[in-house]
Backbone as ProteinMPNN parsed JSONL, in Angstrom:
{"seq_chain_A": "MGTKYTAKNKLTWLWNKLEDQGIFGLGYSEKKLIAEFIIVHGTTRRTALEAIKTFEDAEKIIRKDGVIYSKAYFNEDLSIKQNGESRENTE", "coords_chain_A": {"N_chain_A": [[-16.722, 7.17, -8.681], [-19.121, 7.981, -7.942], [-21.234, 11.031, -7.877], [-20.132, 14.389, -8.214], [-20.431, 15.627, -5.875], [-20.665, 13.493, -3.979], [-18.369, 12.336, -4.352], [-16.544, 14.187, -3.569], [-17.154, 14.267, -0.788], [-16.416, 11.595, -0.093], [-13.744, 11.767, -0.602], [-12.948, 13.926, 1.113], [-13.531, 12.796, 3.634], [-11.895, 10.561, 3.909], [-9.37, 11.9, 3.609], [-9.479, 13.411, 6.194], [-9.395, 11.282, 7.943], [-6.846, 10.266, 7.449], [-5.276, 12.544, 8.329], [-6.044, 12.84, 10.914], [-4.82, 10.677, 11.986], [-2.028, 11.296, 11.262], [-1.556, 13.422, 12.899], [-0.865, 12.447, 15.283], [1.475, 11.245, 14.754], [1.217, 8.709, 13.472], [0.497, 6.001, 11.431], [-2.246, 4.57, 9.14], [-3.749, 1.722, 9.213], [-4.121, -0.029, 6.121], [-5.874, -1.95, 5.296], [-7.842, -1.641, 7.505], [-8.833, 0.907, 7.052], [-9.911, 0.791, 4.427], [-11.819, -0.947, 4.918], [-13.441, 0.392, 6.795], [-14.097, 2.844, 5.206], [-15.866, 1.452, 3.245], [-17.907, 0.584, 4.837], [-18.796, 3.099, 6.132], [-19.578, 4.629, 3.711], [-21.003, 2.867, 2.272], [-20.131, 1.69, -0.001], [-18.042, 0.297, -2.624], [-15.167, -1.979, -2.517], [-13.376, -1.265, -4.59], [-14.058, 1.256, -5.271], [-12.913, 2.522, -2.793], [-10.331, 1.895, -3.039], [-9.613, 3.378, -5.336], [-10.001, 5.916, -4.446], [-7.931, 6.042, -2.506], [-5.99, 5.684, -4.181], [-5.912, 8.072, -5.621], [-5.223, 9.99, -3.83], [-2.479, 8.978, -3.536], [-1.432, 9.427, -6.17], [-1.454, 12.172, -6.264], [0.614, 12.676, -4.546], [-0.072, 12.908, -1.854], [0.037, 11.089, 0.067], [1.723, 8.252, 1.709], [2.24, 4.885, 0.862], [3.016, 1.888, 2.599], [4.114, -1.089, 3.363], [1.387, -2.148, 3.983], [0.467, 0.034, 5.487], [-0.725, 3.415, 5.704], [0.408, 6.591, 5.175], [0.139, 10.129, 5.952], [1.647, 12.447, 3.865], [1.951, 14.927, 4.779], [2.823, 14.845, 7.44], [4.771, 13.133, 7.389], [8.214, 12.327, 6.338], [9.636, 11.033, 3.209], [11.216, 8.819, 3.953], [9.666, 7.844, 6.127], [10.176, 9.167, 8.481], [9.289, 11.452, 11.171], [8.073, 14.558, 10.253], [9.588, 17.562, 11.395], [8.614, 20.435, 13.452], [9.722, 22.683, 12.232], [9.701, 22.184, 9.619], [8.169, 22.601, 6.38], [4.626, 22.223, 5.977], [3.245, 23.115, 3.88], [4.004, 22.21, 1.24], [2.959, 19.863, 0.78], [0.146, 19.875, 1.242]], "CA_chain_A": [[-16.778, 7.387, -7.291], [-20.376, 8.806, -7.69], [-21.394, 12.292, -8.31], [-19.088, 15.207, -7.925], [-20.661, 15.941, -4.387], [-20.468, 12.492, -3.177], [-16.957, 12.041, -4.467], [-15.88, 15.202, -2.705], [-17.359, 13.746, 0.502], [-15.532, 10.56, 0.25], [-12.19, 12.027, -0.302], [-12.709, 14.66, 2.407], [-13.629, 11.872, 4.773], [-10.596, 9.792, 3.785], [-8.19, 12.724, 4.139], [-9.626, 13.709, 7.601], [-8.922, 10.139, 8.584], [-5.366, 10.064, 7.502], [-4.614, 13.572, 8.971], [-6.045, 12.526, 12.32], [-3.667, 9.728, 12.566], [-0.903, 11.822, 11.085], [-1.179, 14.267, 13.974], [-0.14, 11.876, 16.4], [2.688, 10.44, 14.403], [0.7, 7.371, 13.265], [-0.154, 5.61, 9.947], [-3.531, 4.136, 9.311], [-3.665, 0.293, 8.573], [-4.827, 0.181, 4.77], [-6.991, -2.812, 5.335], [-8.814, -1.087, 8.4], [-9.245, 2.213, 6.326], [-10.642, 0.457, 3.239], [-13.072, -1.633, 5.652], [-14.375, 1.675, 7.345], [-14.619, 3.38, 4.036], [-16.86, 0.753, 2.718], [-18.96, 0.702, 5.9], [-19.348, 4.495, 6.207], [-20.121, 5.243, 2.511], [-21.836, 2.044, 1.601], [-19.459, 1.63, -1.389], [-17.195, -0.984, -2.915], [-13.59, -1.999, -2.242], [-12.783, -0.762, -5.873], [-14.027, 2.802, -4.829], [-12.151, 2.772, -1.73], [-8.918, 1.782, -3.665], [-9.609, 4.507, -6.342], [-9.913, 7.079, -3.56], [-6.521, 5.948, -1.884], [-4.913, 5.965, -5.448], [-6.053, 9.443, -6.037], [-4.188, 10.746, -3.049], [-1.212, 8.418, -3.79], [-0.936, 9.875, -7.301], [-1.306, 13.375, -5.88], [1.551, 12.608, -3.648], [-0.414, 13.31, -0.528], [0.163, 10.048, 1.142], [2.762, 7.313, 1.411], [1.671, 3.588, 1.351], [4.142, 1.048, 2.832], [3.866, -2.288, 4.293], [0.13, -2.149, 4.466], [0.003, 1.191, 6.226], [-0.812, 4.772, 4.846], [0.729, 7.703, 6.118], [0.005, 11.467, 5.438], [2.762, 13.152, 3.587], [1.918, 16.395, 5.484], [3.415, 14.693, 8.74], [6.013, 12.202, 7.352], [9.112, 12.406, 5.157], [9.651, 9.961, 2.351], [11.906, 7.647, 4.883], [8.678, 7.661, 7.196], [10.509, 9.995, 9.715], [8.341, 12.438, 11.297], [8.581, 15.968, 10.09], [9.878, 18.483, 12.561], [7.884, 21.722, 13.539], [10.312, 23.688, 11.441], [9.628, 21.726, 8.106], [7.17, 23.229, 5.912], [3.565, 21.172, 5.658], [2.663, 23.616, 2.728], [4.273, 21.554, 0.058], [2.145, 18.488, 0.785], [-1.22, 20.288, 1.201]], "C_chain_A": [[-18.048, 8.085, -6.955], [-20.455, 10.138, -8.274], [-20.354, 13.033, -7.705], [-19.38, 15.589, -6.232], [-20.252, 14.637, -3.505], [-18.927, 12.118, -3.228], [-16.038, 12.939, -3.555], [-15.993, 14.666, -1.272], [-16.509, 12.765, 0.917], [-14.186, 10.897, 0.355], [-11.932, 12.989, 0.935], [-12.629, 13.796, 3.558], [-12.197, 11.171, 4.882], [-9.542, 10.652, 4.195], [-8.276, 13.07, 5.551], [-9.135, 12.501, 8.377], [-7.431, 10.018, 8.717], [-4.778, 11.411, 8.34], [-4.918, 13.472, 10.435], [-4.946, 11.675, 12.908], [-2.411, 10.422, 12.362], [-0.41, 12.813, 12.313], [-0.471, 13.732, 15.154], [1.153, 10.806, 16.045], [2.485, 8.937, 13.86], [0.213, 7.223, 11.717], [-1.446, 5.127, 10.209], [-3.224, 2.642, 8.489], [-4.809, 0.518, 7.269], [-5.974, -0.703, 4.805], [-8.144, -2.275, 6.345], [-9.46, 0.102, 7.578], [-10.19, 1.774, 5.253], [-11.943, -0.035, 3.867], [-13.974, -0.445, 6.179], [-14.744, 2.515, 6.308], [-15.912, 2.835, 3.443], [-18.143, 0.984, 3.579], [-19.616, 2.224, 5.917], [-20.152, 4.905, 4.94], [-21.038, 4.192, 1.753], [-21.41, 1.728, 0.154], [-18.755, 0.229, -1.466], [-15.784, -0.803, -2.553], [-12.848, -1.221, -3.458], [-12.926, 0.906, -5.568], [-13.134, 3.25, -3.786], [-10.696, 2.97, -2.265], [-8.745, 2.915, -4.509], [-9.405, 5.797, -5.607], [-8.525, 7.187, -3.042], [-5.504, 6.32, -3.125], [-4.834, 7.411, -5.818], [-5.237, 10.309, -5.14], [-2.63, 10.291, -3.162], [-0.649, 9.235, -4.919], [-0.736, 11.542, -7.09], [-0.063, 13.772, -4.984], [1.214, 13.11, -2.163], [-0.33, 12.362, 0.574], [1.293, 9.117, 0.733], [2.173, 6.012, 1.896], [2.968, 2.695, 1.371], [3.736, 0.068, 3.634], [2.426, -2.217, 4.849], [-0.515, -1.007, 5.326], [0.099, 2.432, 5.383], [-0.587, 5.772, 5.749], [0.509, 9.101, 5.277], [1.403, 12.14, 5.177], [2.896, 14.504, 4.35], [2.708, 16.035, 6.924], [4.554, 13.882, 8.662], [6.824, 12.599, 6.249], [8.922, 11.174, 4.447], [10.164, 8.64, 3.14], [10.894, 7.363, 5.95], [9.203, 8.228, 8.69], [9.495, 10.948, 9.985], [8.619, 13.71, 11.104], [8.489, 16.776, 11.411], [8.913, 19.702, 12.29], [8.351, 22.691, 12.551], [10.001, 23.291, 9.751], [8.155, 22.103, 7.672], [6.007, 22.023, 5.576], [3.042, 21.708, 4.229], [2.723, 22.839, 1.456], [3.402, 20.26, -0.172], [0.571, 18.807, 0.68], [-1.791, 20.841, 0.021]], "O_chain_A": [[-18.164, 8.708, -5.9], [-19.698, 10.374, -9.215], [-19.683, 12.541, -6.797], [-18.427, 15.804, -5.483], [-19.599, 14.747, -2.467], [-18.342, 11.655, -2.249], [-15.041, 12.548, -2.948], [-14.972, 14.617, -0.586], [-15.894, 12.825, 1.982], [-13.472, 10.435, 1.246], [-10.932, 12.896, 1.647], [-11.768, 13.983, 4.417], [-11.495, 11.268, 5.888], [-8.784, 10.262, 5.083], [-7.226, 13.056, 6.193], [-8.494, 12.685, 9.412], [-6.839, 9.749, 9.762], [-3.765, 11.22, 9.013], [-4.116, 13.981, 11.218], [-4.331, 11.855, 13.959], [-1.577, 10.229, 13.247], [0.763, 12.98, 12.647], [0.318, 14.355, 15.865], [1.641, 9.915, 16.74], [3.397, 8.112, 13.816], [-0.301, 8.089, 11.009], [-1.877, 5.19, 11.361], [-2.621, 2.514, 7.424], [-5.929, 1.025, 7.337], [-7.046, -0.281, 4.373], [-9.318, -2.461, 6.026], [-10.689, 0.142, 7.516], [-11.262, 2.372, 5.162], [-13.03, 0.364, 3.451], [-15.181, -0.426, 5.939], [-15.856, 3.02, 6.462], [-16.876, 3.552, 3.176], [-19.193, 1.459, 3.148], [-20.816, 2.425, 5.729], [-21.25, 5.45, 5.052], [-21.723, 4.524, 0.785], [-22.228, 1.535, -0.746], [-18.841, -0.697, -0.659], [-15.27, 0.291, -2.321], [-11.798, -0.615, -3.245], [-11.962, 1.668, -5.645], [-12.602, 4.355, -3.898], [-9.999, 3.954, -2.016], [-7.658, 3.484, -4.42], [-8.706, 6.686, -6.092], [-7.937, 8.267, -3.094], [-4.508, 7.04, -3.06], [-3.803, 7.904, -6.275], [-4.614, 11.267, -5.598], [-1.7, 11.064, -2.932], [0.466, 9.737, -4.784], [0.122, 12.121, -7.756], [0.235, 14.938, -4.729], [2.053, 13.615, -1.417], [-0.547, 12.644, 1.752], [1.772, 9.155, -0.401], [1.69, 5.893, 3.022], [3.809, 2.691, 0.473], [3.016, 0.32, 4.601], [2.252, -2.224, 6.067], [-1.661, -1.022, 5.773], [0.905, 2.505, 4.455], [-1.15, 5.91, 6.835], [0.696, 9.133, 4.06], [2.195, 12.361, 6.093], [3.99, 15.058, 4.461], [3.208, 16.99, 7.518], [5.327, 13.806, 9.617], [6.317, 13.153, 5.273], [8.181, 10.3, 4.897], [9.606, 7.554, 2.987], [11.287, 6.55, 6.785], [8.77, 7.847, 9.777], [8.79, 11.3, 9.04], [9.515, 14.142, 11.829], [7.605, 16.701, 12.265], [8.481, 19.963, 11.168], [7.557, 23.474, 12.031], [10.099, 24.113, 8.84], [7.164, 21.967, 8.39], [6.364, 20.997, 4.996], [2.483, 20.924, 3.461], [1.765, 22.759, 0.687], [3.241, 19.758, -1.284], [-0.176, 18.037, 0.076], [-2.972, 21.189, 0.011]]}, "name": "protein", "num_of_chains": 1, "seq": "MGTKYTAKNKLTWLWNKLEDQGIFGLGYSEKKLIAEFIIVHGTTRRTALEAIKTFEDAEKIIRKDGVIYSKAYFNEDLSIKQNGESRENTE"}
């Protein structure tokens, strides 16, 4: 994914995109997210998939039917978390 600095920037950018959508109760199209990641960072599809897989392995996101959801805002069944539910477990 590059140097530690560029890897951190890429992961931060990706997380911010997912968080922005999650706030509104939306997921992000995986294809669109990958394409945007490639354009913004001038990188390869493989790097984009690696970044997404990193968040998936850390259980920060849910991938389903070509859409990526932030676990900070969604339950496993893709219902939106209520205000009373803790987001601390997913951050």
